[in-house]
One Martini backbone bead per residue (centre of mass of N, CA, C, O) as a GRO file, in nm:
protein
  364
    1UNK     BB    1  -1.758  -1.497   1.183
    2UNK     BB    2  -1.652  -1.608   1.457
    3UNK     BB    3  -1.767  -1.610   1.782
    4UNK     BB    4  -1.498  -1.642   1.927
    5UNK     BB    5  -1.360  -1.390   1.811
    6UNK     BB    6  -1.563  -1.181   1.913
    7UNK     BB    7  -1.520  -1.246   2.212
    8UNK     BB    8  -1.220  -1.161   2.209
    9UNK     BB    9  -1.265  -0.872   2.130
   10UNK     BB   10  -1.440  -0.787   2.372
   11UNK     BB   11  -1.207  -0.841   2.570
   12UNK     BB   12  -0.983  -0.654   2.450
   13UNK     BB   13  -1.113  -0.379   2.507
   14UNK     BB   14  -1.048  -0.396   2.830
   15UNK     BB   15  -0.711  -0.347   2.768
   16UNK     BB   16  -0.773  -0.043   2.727
   17UNK     BB   17  -0.738   0.319   2.738
   18UNK     BB   18  -1.069   0.363   2.793
   19UNK     BB   19  -1.380   0.383   2.789
   20UNK     BB   20  -1.584   0.152   2.952
   21UNK     BB   21  -1.852   0.263   2.816
   22UNK     BB   22  -1.927   0.050   2.586
   23UNK     BB   23  -2.051  -0.103   2.318
   24UNK     BB   24  -2.062  -0.243   2.046
   25UNK     BB   25  -1.910  -0.529   1.871
   26UNK     BB   26  -1.803  -0.521   1.524
   27UNK     BB   27  -1.753  -0.585   1.227
   28UNK     BB   28  -1.514  -0.425   0.990
   29UNK     BB   29  -1.491  -0.384   0.679
   30UNK     BB   30  -1.258  -0.512   0.384
   31UNK     BB   31  -1.028  -0.647   0.490
   32UNK     BB   32  -0.762  -0.922   0.443
   33UNK     BB   33  -0.557  -0.928   0.697
   34UNK     BB   34  -0.718  -0.814   0.927
   35UNK     BB   35  -0.911  -0.797   1.216
   36UNK     BB   36  -1.203  -0.594   1.224
   37UNK     BB   37  -1.343  -0.349   1.465
   38UNK     BB   38  -1.622  -0.189   1.609
   39UNK     BB   39  -1.644   0.051   1.873
   40UNK     BB   40  -1.895   0.154   2.055
   41UNK     BB   41  -1.988   0.498   2.152
   42UNK     BB   42  -1.917   0.810   2.234
   43UNK     BB   43  -1.652   0.672   2.151
   44UNK     BB   44  -1.485   0.552   1.870
   45UNK     BB   45  -1.337   0.239   1.765
   46UNK     BB   46  -1.055   0.057   1.643
   47UNK     BB   47  -1.017  -0.293   1.617
   48UNK     BB   48  -0.722  -0.523   1.597
   49UNK     BB   49  -0.610  -0.821   1.456
   50UNK     BB   50  -0.311  -0.932   1.389
   51UNK     BB   51  -0.122  -1.071   1.128
   52UNK     BB   52   0.120  -1.319   1.180
   53UNK     BB   53   0.169  -1.432   0.886
   54UNK     BB   54   0.266  -1.148   0.770
   55UNK     BB   55   0.348  -1.034   1.071
   56UNK     BB   56   0.593  -1.157   1.272
   57UNK     BB   57   0.644  -0.851   1.407
   58UNK     BB   58   0.427  -0.646   1.559
   59UNK     BB   59   0.610  -0.456   1.728
   60UNK     BB   60   0.754  -0.332   1.482
   61UNK     BB   61   0.507  -0.219   1.348
   62UNK     BB   62   0.428  -0.034   1.592
   63UNK     BB   63   0.679   0.131   1.609
   64UNK     BB   64   0.646   0.267   1.339
   65UNK     BB   65   0.362   0.388   1.384
   66UNK     BB   66   0.427   0.559   1.639
   67UNK     BB   67   0.649   0.723   1.514
   68UNK     BB   68   0.498   0.848   1.275
   69UNK     BB   69   0.240   0.960   1.419
   70UNK     BB   70   0.391   1.143   1.617
   71UNK     BB   71   0.525   1.315   1.399
   72UNK     BB   72   0.266   1.410   1.256
   73UNK     BB   73   0.132   1.553   1.500
   74UNK     BB   74   0.337   1.777   1.518
   75UNK     BB   75   0.296   1.891   1.234
   76UNK     BB   76  -0.008   1.945   1.257
   77UNK     BB   77  -0.007   2.135   1.501
   78UNK     BB   78   0.190   2.354   1.379
   79UNK     BB   79  -0.048   2.400   1.139
   80UNK     BB   80  -0.348   2.378   1.273
   81UNK     BB   81  -0.449   2.100   1.290
   82UNK     BB   82  -0.610   1.769   1.304
   83UNK     BB   83  -0.475   1.500   1.468
   84UNK     BB   84  -0.730   1.301   1.476
   85UNK     BB   85  -0.796   1.319   1.147
   86UNK     BB   86  -0.488   1.322   1.002
   87UNK     BB   87  -0.426   1.079   1.197
   88UNK     BB   88  -0.340   0.824   1.369
   89UNK     BB   89  -0.449   0.686   1.698
   90UNK     BB   90  -0.284   0.528   1.945
   91UNK     BB   91  -0.400   0.299   2.180
   92UNK     BB   92  -0.321   0.207   2.482
   93UNK     BB   93  -0.261  -0.011   2.705
   94UNK     BB   94  -0.269  -0.071   3.042
   95UNK     BB   95   0.065  -0.122   3.011
   96UNK     BB   96   0.168   0.092   2.778
   97UNK     BB   97   0.106  -0.039   2.504
   98UNK     BB   98   0.043  -0.093   2.150
   99UNK     BB   99  -0.031  -0.377   2.265
  100UNK     BB  100  -0.238  -0.674   2.304
  101UNK     BB  101  -0.176  -0.989   2.455
  102UNK     BB  102  -0.318  -1.281   2.448
  103UNK     BB  103  -0.348  -1.617   2.531
  104UNK     BB  104  -0.297  -1.676   2.205
  105UNK     BB  105  -0.078  -1.453   2.105
  106UNK     BB  106  -0.244  -1.224   2.018
  107UNK     BB  107  -0.250  -0.906   1.846
  108UNK     BB  108  -0.378  -0.595   1.969
  109UNK     BB  109  -0.538  -0.292   1.844
  110UNK     BB  110  -0.591   0.075   1.875
  111UNK     BB  111  -0.822   0.331   1.745
  112UNK     BB  112  -0.947   0.599   1.645
  113UNK     BB  113  -1.214   0.705   1.499
  114UNK     BB  114  -1.279   0.843   1.185
  115UNK     BB  115  -1.494   1.086   1.142
  116UNK     BB  116  -1.672   1.182   0.865
  117UNK     BB  117  -1.551   0.936   0.691
  118UNK     BB  118  -1.429   0.777   0.382
  119UNK     BB  119  -1.371   0.475   0.196
  120UNK     BB  120  -1.262   0.347  -0.125
  121UNK     BB  121  -1.231   0.075  -0.344
  122UNK     BB  122  -1.334   0.273  -0.574
  123UNK     BB  123  -1.357   0.490  -0.814
  124UNK     BB  124  -1.605   0.737  -0.833
  125UNK     BB  125  -1.408   0.974  -0.895
  126UNK     BB  126  -1.155   1.170  -1.010
  127UNK     BB  127  -1.126   1.328  -0.741
  128UNK     BB  128  -1.043   1.090  -0.568
  129UNK     BB  129  -0.770   1.031  -0.707
  130UNK     BB  130  -0.649   1.310  -0.652
  131UNK     BB  131  -0.680   1.302  -0.340
  132UNK     BB  132  -0.499   1.061  -0.298
  133UNK     BB  133  -0.244   1.183  -0.421
  134UNK     BB  134  -0.222   1.428  -0.230
  135UNK     BB  135  -0.209   1.263   0.033
  136UNK     BB  136   0.048   1.100  -0.030
  137UNK     BB  137   0.226   1.342  -0.082
  138UNK     BB  138   0.186   1.470   0.200
  139UNK     BB  139   0.294   1.233   0.362
  140UNK     BB  140   0.583   1.253   0.251
  141UNK     BB  141   0.639   1.546   0.327
  142UNK     BB  142   0.599   1.520   0.644
  143UNK     BB  143   0.834   1.276   0.630
  144UNK     BB  144   1.105   1.391   0.494
  145UNK     BB  145   1.258   1.429   0.802
  146UNK     BB  146   1.251   1.140   0.862
  147UNK     BB  147   1.435   0.867   0.984
  148UNK     BB  148   1.410   0.597   0.786
  149UNK     BB  149   1.645   0.410   0.902
  150UNK     BB  150   1.476   0.357   1.182
  151UNK     BB  151   1.309   0.165   1.045
  152UNK     BB  152   1.150  -0.117   1.005
  153UNK     BB  153   1.171  -0.416   0.803
  154UNK     BB  154   0.890  -0.598   0.804
  155UNK     BB  155   0.939  -0.662   0.480
  156UNK     BB  156   1.177  -0.796   0.337
  157UNK     BB  157   1.220  -0.692   0.008
  158UNK     BB  158   0.950  -0.585  -0.103
  159UNK     BB  159   1.105  -0.374  -0.344
  160UNK     BB  160   1.309  -0.596  -0.460
  161UNK     BB  161   1.315  -0.660  -0.785
  162UNK     BB  162   1.556  -0.837  -0.827
  163UNK     BB  163   1.479  -1.053  -0.617
  164UNK     BB  164   1.212  -1.123  -0.749
  165UNK     BB  165   1.333  -1.224  -1.008
  166UNK     BB  166   1.508  -1.453  -0.893
  167UNK     BB  167   1.268  -1.609  -0.771
  168UNK     BB  168   1.130  -1.649  -1.037
  169UNK     BB  169   1.354  -1.815  -1.176
  170UNK     BB  170   1.342  -2.050  -0.978
  171UNK     BB  171   1.048  -2.125  -1.035
  172UNK     BB  172   1.099  -2.200  -1.331
  173UNK     BB  173   1.314  -2.418  -1.281
  174UNK     BB  174   1.144  -2.596  -1.079
  175UNK     BB  175   0.851  -2.649  -1.159
  176UNK     BB  176   0.648  -2.792  -0.934
  177UNK     BB  177   0.368  -2.798  -1.135
  178UNK     BB  178   0.416  -2.806  -1.452
  179UNK     BB  179   0.359  -2.496  -1.594
  180UNK     BB  180   0.577  -2.356  -1.779
  181UNK     BB  181   0.510  -2.467  -2.067
  182UNK     BB  182   0.230  -2.277  -2.076
  183UNK     BB  183   0.425  -1.989  -2.015
  184UNK     BB  184   0.652  -1.885  -2.210
  185UNK     BB  185   0.561  -1.599  -2.296
  186UNK     BB  186   0.552  -1.479  -2.012
  187UNK     BB  187   0.839  -1.539  -1.928
  188UNK     BB  188   0.980  -1.379  -2.159
  189UNK     BB  189   0.874  -1.098  -2.098
  190UNK     BB  190   1.045  -1.070  -1.831
  191UNK     BB  191   1.327  -1.150  -1.933
  192UNK     BB  192   1.344  -0.907  -2.152
  193UNK     BB  193   1.310  -0.693  -1.879
  194UNK     BB  194   1.535  -0.723  -1.648
  195UNK     BB  195   1.683  -0.448  -1.641
  196UNK     BB  196   1.463  -0.290  -1.461
  197UNK     BB  197   1.520  -0.431  -1.177
  198UNK     BB  198   1.791  -0.226  -1.118
  199UNK     BB  199   1.749   0.076  -1.146
  200UNK     BB  200   1.646   0.185  -0.860
  201UNK     BB  201   1.844   0.033  -0.675
  202UNK     BB  202   2.101   0.161  -0.798
  203UNK     BB  203   2.025   0.460  -0.738
  204UNK     BB  204   2.021   0.422  -0.438
  205UNK     BB  205   2.309   0.304  -0.389
  206UNK     BB  206   2.429   0.584  -0.526
  207UNK     BB  207   2.241   0.828  -0.399
  208UNK     BB  208   2.014   0.940  -0.604
  209UNK     BB  209   1.801   0.802  -0.421
  210UNK     BB  210   1.620   0.854  -0.149
  211UNK     BB  211   1.549   0.757   0.154
  212UNK     BB  212   1.216   0.686   0.268
  213UNK     BB  213   0.900   0.721   0.381
  214UNK     BB  214   0.683   0.450   0.312
  215UNK     BB  215   0.380   0.283   0.252
  216UNK     BB  216   0.329   0.033   0.022
  217UNK     BB  217  -0.020   0.090  -0.009
  218UNK     BB  218  -0.146   0.305  -0.256
  219UNK     BB  219  -0.451   0.294  -0.217
  220UNK     BB  220  -0.759   0.436  -0.204
  221UNK     BB  221  -0.853   0.270   0.067
  222UNK     BB  222  -0.604   0.443   0.232
  223UNK     BB  223  -0.816   0.687   0.224
  224UNK     BB  224  -0.967   0.950   0.389
  225UNK     BB  225  -1.281   1.096   0.318
  226UNK     BB  226  -1.446   1.375   0.345
  227UNK     BB  227  -1.789   1.407   0.341
  228UNK     BB  228  -1.811   1.725   0.293
  229UNK     BB  229  -1.542   1.797   0.101
  230UNK     BB  230  -1.372   1.551  -0.042
  231UNK     BB  231  -1.117   1.526   0.117
  232UNK     BB  232  -0.810   1.423   0.189
  233UNK     BB  233  -0.704   1.347   0.538
  234UNK     BB  234  -0.609   1.026   0.565
  235UNK     BB  235  -0.362   0.786   0.627
  236UNK     BB  236  -0.381   0.442   0.621
  237UNK     BB  237  -0.250   0.151   0.668
  238UNK     BB  238   0.074   0.127   0.821
  239UNK     BB  239   0.214  -0.162   0.812
  240UNK     BB  240   0.419  -0.082   0.546
  241UNK     BB  241   0.593   0.110   0.686
  242UNK     BB  242   0.901   0.206   0.530
  243UNK     BB  243   1.177   0.196   0.381
  244UNK     BB  244   1.207   0.387   0.064
  245UNK     BB  245   1.049   0.485  -0.242
  246UNK     BB  246   0.859   0.715  -0.386
  247UNK     BB  247   0.818   0.579  -0.671
  248UNK     BB  248   0.667   0.335  -0.560
  249UNK     BB  249   0.415   0.473  -0.453
  250UNK     BB  250   0.335   0.594  -0.721
  251UNK     BB  251   0.333   0.331  -0.900
  252UNK     BB  252   0.111   0.168  -0.748
  253UNK     BB  253  -0.117   0.360  -0.805
  254UNK     BB  254  -0.107   0.337  -1.117
  255UNK     BB  255  -0.142   0.035  -1.151
  256UNK     BB  256  -0.430   0.043  -1.011
  257UNK     BB  257  -0.580   0.337  -1.099
  258UNK     BB  258  -0.483   0.360  -1.437
  259UNK     BB  259  -0.653   0.122  -1.506
  260UNK     BB  260  -0.906   0.028  -1.738
  261UNK     BB  261  -0.894  -0.237  -1.584
  262UNK     BB  262  -0.892  -0.507  -1.418
  263UNK     BB  263  -0.664  -0.701  -1.245
  264UNK     BB  264  -0.841  -0.974  -1.372
  265UNK     BB  265  -0.870  -0.936  -1.666
  266UNK     BB  266  -0.955  -1.128  -1.963
  267UNK     BB  267  -0.993  -0.869  -2.142
  268UNK     BB  268  -0.722  -0.706  -2.276
  269UNK     BB  269  -0.858  -0.470  -2.436
  270UNK     BB  270  -0.934  -0.319  -2.149
  271UNK     BB  271  -0.618  -0.281  -2.111
  272UNK     BB  272  -0.481   0.034  -1.991
  273UNK     BB  273  -0.336   0.342  -1.989
  274UNK     BB  274  -0.463   0.632  -1.833
  275UNK     BB  275  -0.352   0.945  -1.907
  276UNK     BB  276  -0.545   1.113  -1.744
  277UNK     BB  277  -0.496   0.975  -1.471
  278UNK     BB  278  -0.200   1.012  -1.469
  279UNK     BB  279  -0.214   1.319  -1.466
  280UNK     BB  280  -0.387   1.358  -1.212
  281UNK     BB  281  -0.193   1.212  -1.014
  282UNK     BB  282   0.058   1.377  -1.063
  283UNK     BB  283  -0.057   1.644  -0.972
  284UNK     BB  284  -0.140   1.562  -0.681
  285UNK     BB  285   0.136   1.450  -0.579
  286UNK     BB  286   0.301   1.716  -0.629
  287UNK     BB  287   0.127   1.900  -0.459
  288UNK     BB  288   0.168   1.741  -0.192
  289UNK     BB  289   0.484   1.755  -0.194
  290UNK     BB  290   0.594   2.052  -0.219
  291UNK     BB  291   0.916   2.007  -0.305
  292UNK     BB  292   1.032   1.732  -0.156
  293UNK     BB  293   1.132   1.642  -0.428
  294UNK     BB  294   1.343   1.555  -0.652
  295UNK     BB  295   1.414   1.580  -0.979
  296UNK     BB  296   1.475   1.274  -1.013
  297UNK     BB  297   1.226   1.158  -0.883
  298UNK     BB  298   1.032   1.281  -1.084
  299UNK     BB  299   1.159   1.163  -1.348
  300UNK     BB  300   1.105   0.852  -1.217
  301UNK     BB  301   0.795   0.795  -1.219
  302UNK     BB  302   0.747   0.620  -1.471
  303UNK     BB  303   0.936   0.392  -1.363
  304UNK     BB  304   0.774   0.327  -1.117
  305UNK     BB  305   0.526   0.224  -1.273
  306UNK     BB  306   0.672  -0.003  -1.438
  307UNK     BB  307   0.807  -0.160  -1.207
  308UNK     BB  308   0.552  -0.222  -1.033
  309UNK     BB  309   0.407  -0.378  -1.256
  310UNK     BB  310   0.623  -0.588  -1.312
  311UNK     BB  311   0.648  -0.699  -1.023
  312UNK     BB  312   0.351  -0.795  -0.999
  313UNK     BB  313   0.363  -0.992  -1.236
  314UNK     BB  314   0.580  -1.192  -1.124
  315UNK     BB  315   0.425  -1.264  -0.870
  316UNK     BB  316   0.183  -1.396  -1.015
  317UNK     BB  317   0.345  -1.601  -1.185
  318UNK     BB  318   0.493  -1.741  -0.951
  319UNK     BB  319   0.238  -1.839  -0.805
  320UNK     BB  320   0.140  -2.015  -1.033
  321UNK     BB  321   0.397  -2.204  -1.046
  322UNK     BB  322   0.356  -2.278  -0.720
  323UNK     BB  323   0.017  -2.309  -0.671
  324UNK     BB  324  -0.127  -2.077  -0.528
  325UNK     BB  325   0.004  -1.970  -0.218
  326UNK     BB  326  -0.056  -1.649  -0.177
  327UNK     BB  327  -0.282  -1.575  -0.365
  328UNK     BB  328  -0.604  -1.544  -0.389
  329UNK     BB  329  -0.833  -1.765  -0.551
  330UNK     BB  330  -1.150  -1.793  -0.776
  331UNK     BB  331  -0.995  -1.946  -1.015
  332UNK     BB  332  -0.873  -2.083  -1.278
  333UNK     BB  333  -0.592  -1.884  -1.348
  334UNK     BB  334  -0.599  -1.613  -1.191
  335UNK     BB  335  -0.290  -1.538  -1.176
  336UNK     BB  336  -0.262  -1.527  -1.486
  337UNK     BB  337  -0.456  -1.299  -1.535
  338UNK     BB  338  -0.302  -1.093  -1.366
  339UNK     BB  339  -0.035  -1.106  -1.517
  340UNK     BB  340  -0.149  -1.014  -1.797
  341UNK     BB  341  -0.235  -0.730  -1.713
  342UNK     BB  342   0.050  -0.632  -1.645
  343UNK     BB  343   0.172  -0.679  -1.921
  344UNK     BB  344  -0.016  -0.488  -2.078
  345UNK     BB  345   0.060  -0.234  -1.913
  346UNK     BB  346   0.359  -0.230  -1.978
  347UNK     BB  347   0.328  -0.214  -2.283
  348UNK     BB  348   0.162   0.054  -2.285
  349UNK     BB  349   0.378   0.225  -2.149
  350UNK     BB  350   0.586   0.193  -2.379
  351UNK     BB  351   0.403   0.340  -2.591
  352UNK     BB  352   0.362   0.602  -2.360
  353UNK     BB  353   0.637   0.719  -2.256
  354UNK     BB  354   0.661   1.010  -2.361
  355UNK     BB  355   0.397   1.109  -2.241
  356UNK     BB  356   0.466   1.052  -1.945
  357UNK     BB  357   0.709   1.249  -1.942
  358UNK     BB  358   0.553   1.503  -2.018
  359UNK     BB  359   0.368   1.516  -1.779
  360UNK     BB  360   0.579   1.538  -1.560
  361UNK     BB  361   0.724   1.793  -1.670
  362UNK     BB  362   0.471   1.988  -1.633
  363UNK     BB  363   0.495   1.952  -1.289
  364UNK     BB  364   0.800   2.052  -1.202
   0.00000   0.00000   0.00000
């Protein structure tokens, strides 16, 4: 990290309403979107420079976060919980705002550090996966009566699978890098399954699936795990909190966490849906939800997993066709490898479809 950015982070610290006797400021964590720093002291804080290239309107992002965390704090207090450890606490700037904007027009924000807790980039034990499921289910339950329609859609059409498919089709037709001819089999795979792109959106439009507050990045490393108890205590990284469908949040977790291979695995024989992990996550998610989901939402959980995997696959393939301009790549054909793992996972879900439905039905 450049020394100039660290100096700017040290300056930003002094523009928030915190104890002024702070210690060292140092880079923190492994996130790829925002620049994150730990601020040492008697009380420790997390300071972040928000990524303006991803989030064009940081103030809307923070309005969502402040609204949701304030709502969560009331729920946590009323149940006798610890509001400092069980949800993020936004520290206001000296002028009472949720962000401090510096001379470079960069937006900085600050939270209390959640102490004696850790997050994992990969599943260490099956229990971790279960705890993540329970925590995300509980997150949705606590926000089930929050007016989701009042939240800003900070990334428009983020999980509009039909729109994603149409953008993919345009990328195929334009073929700006001349790559389409080499991936006809992959293109056909998604075209043959285009009917699923409208399933969830149509059900939402018809009022069959309710609009909810959704996290939209339900990976394991967005859950803080208590070091002593091993329990999931706090959902973090709320930048993509928006109105959405609960089945999308469930499905993205399955796509990422119940895959027996890496997301960019080149040996596709290693890629499959682990039904045991699917079972474990379903159990935890529904236990955390505690009856807040409708019967139809629960029944559509397998479809959520399939649609999210399909959607991610077309995004990887579209990026490959357009010259790898969105997802960072580390080797030639990296996005194509990623696409193929999603294809293999979708195909394996299709083979195990009845088993997936039976697992979900067991916990209804």
